N, C-alpha and C positions, 0 to 999 in steps of 0.2 A: 367414720372409718374408711368409709367407701370412698367417699371425695377425696380424700390425701391418697388413695392405692391411684385413683381413674388419674390424677394430677400428675404423680410421680411418672407415671406409663407415660402422660402426654408429652411431658418435661424429656425424658427418656427419648423417646422417639424423637423431638424436634433436636435434641442435640448430638442426635447419631447423625443425620439426614444431612447434616447441615456442614458436618465434614465433608462428606461428599459432592457438594454445592458446584465444585469448579474440576470435574474431572477425576479422574485415577494421577495418583503425582500432582497433582494442584497443576495440569496441562495450564498454562499458555501465562505463568506466572515466572520460568525462570527465565534464566538472563539472554538477552537478545545476542547475536552474530551479525555481522557485519557482513552486506554482501560485496562479492566483489565484481569487481567491472564489468566481465561478461554474463553476471546474474543479472546487474544494474541493465546492461543493454537490454537484456531479456525480458525482464520486467519492464520495461518502456514500451517496447515492442506489441505484450497485450495490450499494455493502458491504449494505446497507439489504435487497436482494431476494435478495444470496447467503442473508444470513441468515434470508430466510422461506425459500427454496429448502432450505436444510439442515433447518430446522424447529428454529432457535434461537426467533424471532420467528414469530407467528400470523401467518394471513393477511390480516389487516386491516391489517398495515403495507405491503401491497406496493405500495399504489397512495399511498401519504403521502411528500408532498414535502415539503422543509426550510422549519424554517418559520424561523430563521436560521443566520449564517454568520459566525463574530469568530475574532480570531486572537487567541489569550491565551496568557499566559506562567506555566509552570508550573514552578518548582524552574528558575529562570532559563533554559528552553527552552522558545522559542515554538510553538506548533503548532496548527492548525484544529480549532477546536470545534463541531458542525452537531448543531444541533438539530432535532429531530421532533416534532409532537406528534399525535397519533394519538387523537381523543377517541373512539375507536368499540373504543376497550380497555377490556375489563371491569374490570381493575386498576387502581384509581387512581394507585396507585404509581406505576405502568409506564404510563399513558399517556405520559410522556416518554422521551426515546430521545436520549441524545447518542453522538455517532459522534467519535471524536480521530483525524487526521490529523497527520503531520510536514508542514512546510512543501513539504516535493515529493511529497506525496498519498500517502504510505505510509500503512500502516492501524495505527494502533496501538492502538486498543481501543475500546469502546463496552459504554455501561453507561445506570441509569436513573436515577444519583444526581447526574450531572456533575461529580463530582472524580476 
């Protein structure tokens, strides 16, 4: 009989704590909202700053602001494309940087080709 009670208590503890595994109100599982053009530019600027801090871009990129923010569709998937121009970059092929975000502001990638 003691074993049955212990098993029931353990089962009860695990069933209750599992319902709190994702935080109050199931945070993180609600519907996402699309970011605006302004928010996309701000998010991309933060990403460029992080890339400079990690040494993936030269220091001259730290103060560059978005030149253009567009919503484009690639392979039937809409996304934000944010263009940065940096005339201080010595390599002319790398004077433009394109940052790609999903419609909710999630980072997809960045490159100098735009594709």
